[in-house]
C-alpha positions in Angstrom: 0.0 0.0 0.0 2.7 2.5 0.9 4.6 1.7 -2.3 1.5 2.5 -4.3 0.9 5.7 -2.4 4.5 6.7 -3.2 3.9 6.1 -6.9 0.6 7.9 -7.2 1.0 10.6 -4.5 -1.5 11.5 -1.8 -4.1 13.9 -3.4 -4.8 12.8 -7.0 -7.6 10.6 -8.3 -5.3 7.6 -8.4 -4.5 8.0 -4.7 -8.2 8.1 -3.9 -8.7 4.9 -5.8 -5.9 3.2 -4.0 -7.2 4.3 -0.6 -10.8 3.2 -1.1 -9.7 -0.1 -2.8 -7.6 -0.9 0.3 -10.4 -0.1 2.6 -12.9 -2.3 0.7 -10.4 -5.2 0.5 -9.7 -5.0 4.2 -13.4 -5.0 5.0 -14.1 -7.9 2.7 -11.6 -10.1 4.5 -13.0 -9.1 7.9 -10.4 -6.6 8.9 -13.1 -4.1 9.7 -11.0 -1.8 12.0 -8.4 -1.3 9.3 -11.0 -1.2 6.5 -13.3 1.3 8.2 -10.3 3.5 9.1 -9.2 3.5 5.5 -12.7 4.1 4.2 -13.2 7.0 6.5 -9.9 8.6 5.5 -10.8 8.0 1.8 -14.2 9.7 2.4 -12.5 12.8 3.9 -9.8 12.9 1.2 -12.4 12.5 -1.6 -14.5 15.3 -0.1 -11.5 17.5 0.2 -10.1 16.8 -3.3 -13.4 16.7 -5.3 -15.8 18.7 -3.1 -18.7 17.7 -0.9 -21.3 17.3 -3.7 -19.4 14.8 -5.9 -20.7 11.3 -6.8 -17.4 9.8 -5.6 -18.1 11.2 -2.2 -21.5 9.5 -2.2 -19.8 6.3 -3.4 -17.4 6.5 -0.4 -20.4 6.7 1.9 -21.9 3.6 0.2 -18.7 1.6 0.7 -18.6 2.6 4.4 -22.3 1.7 4.8 -21.7 -1.7 3.3 -18.9 -2.4 5.8 -21.1 -1.3 8.7 -23.9 -3.5 7.4 -21.6 -6.5 7.3 -20.7 -5.8 11.0 -24.4 -5.4 11.9 -23.8 -1.8 12.8 -27.1 -0.9 11.3 -27.5 2.6 12.7 -24.1 3.6 11.4 -24.9 2.0 8.0 -28.2 3.9 7.9 -26.4 7.2 8.5 -24.0 6.5 5.7 -26.7 5.5 3.2 -28.6 8.7 4.1 -25.4 10.7 3.6 -24.9 9.2 0.2 -28.4 10.0 -0.8 -28.0 13.6 0.4 -24.8 13.9 -1.7 -26.6 12.8 -4.9 -29.3 15.3 -4.2 -26.8 18.1 -3.5 -25.1 17.2 -6.8 -28.4 17.5 -8.5 -28.3 13.8 -9.5 -31.6 12.5 -8.2 -31.8 9.7 -10.8 -28.2 8.5 -10.3 -28.0 4.7 -9.9 -26.1 5.2 -6.7 -29.0 7.0 -5.1 -31.3 4.2 -6.1 -28.9 1.8 -4.5 -28.8 3.8 -1.3 -32.6 3.8 -1.2 -32.7 0.0 -1.8 -30.2 -0.6 0.9 -32.1 1.7 3.3 -35.3 -0.4 2.7 -33.2 -3.6 3.2 -32.0 -2.2 6.6 -35.6 -1.4 7.5 -36.5 -5.1 6.9 -33.5 -6.3 8.9 -34.2 -4.1 11.9 -38.0 -4.2 12.1 -39.4 -5.7 15.2 -42.3 -8.2 14.9 
């Protein structure tokens, strides 16, 4: 990871891809602390580099929400899905497929957390 960061730098689009990819990979193999930390850093870097109303910021929220869902951290996941949806709306992209995915995942969380 550090070798890749040295090659691509810390602030360009390639660095953002490296960071989010490492976070996703870590989460997928169950290294949630490392993955979530990397995904949070990637979210902040993406927001700083591309601005708060960019679809890649929303995508970073979606990745973090997926990790939280896998850990059964449903309230945290819900907050991230809602944040992603807000970014798509702020970016004036109400029909973006990512927004639809966030809405689907929120409905799925509602089903998972409903009490009989």
